[in-house]
C-alpha positions in Angstrom: 0.0 0.0 0.0 1.2 3.5 -0.9 -1.4 5.7 0.7 -4.5 4.9 2.7 -6.6 5.0 5.9 -6.3 2.6 8.9 -8.9 2.1 11.6 -10.9 -0.6 13.3 -14.2 -0.2 11.5 -14.2 1.7 8.2 -17.3 0.5 6.2 -18.7 4.1 6.4 -15.5 5.7 5.1 -15.5 8.0 2.0 -11.8 8.8 2.3 -10.9 6.8 -0.8 -13.0 9.0 -3.1 -11.9 12.1 -1.3 -8.2 11.5 -1.6 -8.4 10.3 -5.2 -10.3 13.5 -6.1 -7.7 15.6 -4.4 -4.7 14.1 -6.1 -3.8 11.3 -8.5 -2.6 8.6 -6.1 -4.4 5.4 -5.2 -5.8 5.4 -1.7 -6.8 2.2 0.1 -9.1 1.6 3.1 -7.6 -0.9 5.5 -9.5 -2.2 8.5 -7.1 -3.4 11.2 -8.2 -5.3 14.3 -6.5 -4.2 17.5 -4.4 -7.3 17.7 -2.9 -6.6 14.2 -2.0 -3.0 14.7 1.5 -3.7 16.1 2.5 -5.9 13.1 1.2 -3.4 10.6 3.0 -0.4 12.1 6.3 -2.3 12.5 6.3 -3.4 8.9 6.0 0.2 7.7 4.7 -1.0 4.4 3.3 2.4 3.2 4.3 5.8 2.1 1.6 7.7 4.0 -1.5 6.8 6.0 -4.3 8.5 7.8 -5.3 7.1 11.2 -8.8 7.1 12.6 -10.8 5.6 15.6 -9.4 4.0 17.8 -5.7 4.4 16.9 -5.0 8.2 16.9 -3.2 7.9 20.2 -2.0 4.3 20.0 0.1 4.9 16.9 2.3 7.5 18.6 4.6 5.0 20.2 5.6 3.7 16.7 6.8 7.1 15.4 10.3 8.3 15.1 9.1 12.0 15.1 6.0 13.9 15.8 5.4 17.5 14.8 4.7 20.2 17.4 1.0 20.4 16.5 0.3 16.7 16.9 2.4 16.6 20.1 0.4 19.5 21.7 -2.8 17.8 20.8 -1.7 14.3 21.9 -3.1 12.6 18.8 -1.9 11.7 15.3 -4.1 11.3 12.3 -1.5 11.4 9.5 1.8 9.5 9.2 4.4 9.9 6.5 7.1 7.3 5.8 10.3 8.8 4.5 12.9 6.0 4.0 11.6 4.0 6.9 11.4 7.0 9.3 7.8 7.6 10.5 6.7 11.2 11.2 3.3 12.0 12.8 1.1 15.0 12.1 -2.4 16.1 13.0 -4.5 17.6 10.3 -7.8 17.5 12.3 -6.7 20.8 13.8 -6.6 22.5 10.4 -9.8 20.7 9.4 -11.8 21.9 12.4 -10.4 25.4 12.2 -11.5 25.5 8.5 -15.0 24.5 9.5 -15.3 27.1 12.3 -14.1 29.8 9.9 -16.4 28.7 7.0 -19.5 28.9 9.2 -18.3 32.1 10.8 -18.7 30.8 14.3 -17.5 33.2 17.0 -15.4 31.3 19.7 -13.7 34.1 21.5 -14.8 34.3 25.1 -17.6 31.7 24.6 -18.5 28.7 26.7 -18.1 25.5 24.7 -19.2 22.0 25.4 -17.4 19.2 23.6 -19.3 16.0 23.6 -16.8 13.2 23.9 -13.2 13.1 25.0 -11.4 10.9 22.4 -8.7 11.7 19.9 -10.8 13.9 17.7 -11.9 16.0 20.8 -8.2 16.8 21.5 -7.8 18.6 18.1 -11.1 20.4 18.7 -9.9 21.6 22.1 -6.6 22.8 20.7 -8.5 24.9 18.0 -10.9 26.3 20.6 -8.1 27.4 22.8 -6.3 29.0 19.9 -9.4 31.0 19.2 -9.7 32.3 22.7 -12.7 30.2 24.1 -13.8 31.5 27.5 -14.3 28.0 28.9 -14.2 24.4 27.5 -15.9 21.4 29.0 -15.7 17.8 27.7 -18.8 15.8 28.3 -18.6 12.1 28.8 -21.2 9.4 29.4 -19.7 8.3 32.7 -17.7 10.0 35.6 -14.1 10.8 34.7 -11.5 13.2 36.0 -11.0 15.1 32.8 -14.7 15.6 31.9 -18.2 16.2 33.2 -21.2 14.0 32.8 -24.2 14.7 30.6 -26.3 15.3 33.8 -23.7 17.9 35.0 -23.8 19.6 31.6 -27.6 20.0 31.8 -27.5 21.1 35.4 -24.5 23.5 35.4 -23.8 24.5 31.8 -27.2 25.0 30.1 -25.9 28.5 29.3 -23.3 27.2 26.9 -22.8 29.1 23.6 -21.3 26.5 21.3 -21.7 22.7 21.3 -19.4 20.4 19.4 -20.2 16.7 18.9 -17.0 14.6 18.7 -18.8 11.3 19.5 -20.1 8.8 16.9 -23.6 9.1 18.2 -25.9 9.8 15.3 -23.5 8.3 12.7 -24.8 5.9 10.0 -26.5 3.5 10.5 -27.8 4.8 13.8 -29.1 8.0 12.4 -32.1 8.3 14.8 -29.7 8.9 17.7 -28.6 12.2 19.1 -26.1 12.9 21.9 -28.1 15.7 23.5 -31.5 17.5 23.5 -30.6 21.0 22.3 -33.7 22.6 23.7 -32.1 22.5 27.1 -29.4 24.9 25.9 -31.3 28.2 25.5 -28.2 30.4 24.8 -26.5 28.0 22.4 -26.0 29.8 19.0 -23.9 27.2 17.2 -23.6 23.4 16.9 -20.8 21.6 15.1 -21.0 17.9 14.4 -17.9 16.2 13.2 -19.9 13.3 11.9 -20.1 13.4 8.1 -22.4 10.4 7.3 -25.2 11.5 7.3 -24.3 15.0 6.2 -27.0 16.4 8.4 -27.3 14.4 11.6 -30.4 14.5 13.9 -28.4 16.8 16.2 -27.9 19.3 13.3 -31.5 19.1 12.1 -32.6 20.1 15.6 -30.1 22.9 15.7 -31.5 24.4 12.5 -35.1 24.0 13.8 -34.0 26.0 16.9 -32.4 28.7 14.8 -28.8 27.8 15.6 -25.9 27.7 13.2 -25.4 24.0 12.2 -22.0 23.1 10.9 -21.6 19.6 9.3 -18.6 17.3 9.6 -18.0 16.8 5.9 -16.2 20.1 5.6 -13.8 19.1 8.3 -13.3 15.6 6.8 -12.4 17.0 3.4 -10.3 19.9 4.5 -8.2 17.7 6.8 -7.7 15.3 3.9 -6.4 18.1 1.7 -3.8 19.0 4.3 -2.9 15.4 4.8 -2.3 15.0 1.1 0.2 17.9 1.3 2.1 16.0 3.9 2.0 12.8 1.8 3.3 14.5 -1.3 5.5 17.0 0.5 4.1 20.0 -1.4 1.6 22.9 -1.0 -1.3 22.8 -3.4 -2.1 26.5 -3.3 -0.9 29.8 -1.8 -4.2 31.4 -0.8 -7.3 30.5 1.1 -9.7 31.0 -1.8 -8.1 28.3 -3.9 -8.1 25.9 -0.9 -11.8 26.6 -0.3 -12.6 26.0 -4.0 -10.9 22.6 -3.9 -12.5 21.6 -0.6 -16.0 22.6 -1.9 -15.4 20.6 -5.1 -14.6 17.5 -3.1 -17.4 18.1 -0.6 -19.9 18.4 -3.5 -18.7 15.1 -5.0 -19.0 13.2 -1.8 -22.3 14.8 -1.0 -23.8 13.2 -4.1 -22.8 9.7 -2.7 -24.4 10.1 0.7 
């Protein structure tokens, strides 16, 4: 394999069509059970890979180098193999930042709830901090030291301004599920769901019904893939934001027709 995606369950992935639209390389989807990850990573039989659930943190121990962005986040979603030397990057940061800017969501000074506390939530947290969020609270389904429960979120943080879903709740095929009831959050003005299949989750549908800004995960998925491709090929595609946005929109529109 030259380029591709690794993860435990990937039947829902559209990364192949995304990457092969971005550039002219072949991109493979490789499901790897947890007991086979070690063998795969030690063989290093790839030029560049993307990494998704549940391996974004697990792969770090196999790397020879990790860039500052990925190190600060504590998760890797892109790995490049240069002559047997593995370097880790995190393009989820750039992808989520692109989404926030595209939907013109104001983060500065705002209270934000992040639903979930996995690898994706770490990149989300890093972006929110860089944009000056007033407070950030991770919400988890059970008691944990680094998060609050959903009951605590309803009781103490109903005045949140922005909600980000970084959990798989609501993802295909369980599209009737939603991680929270948005009507409890009267001050919430924006909801971002990093799920991309379906494009509009039950959570986002409710956000629109309540007059909130609803940002879908497909923009994040495609934009992070564009930046990952640049790491794979060791080149910049464009020199300005407008050209990047045009490329991202082109790929988003192609994938949207398949969903």
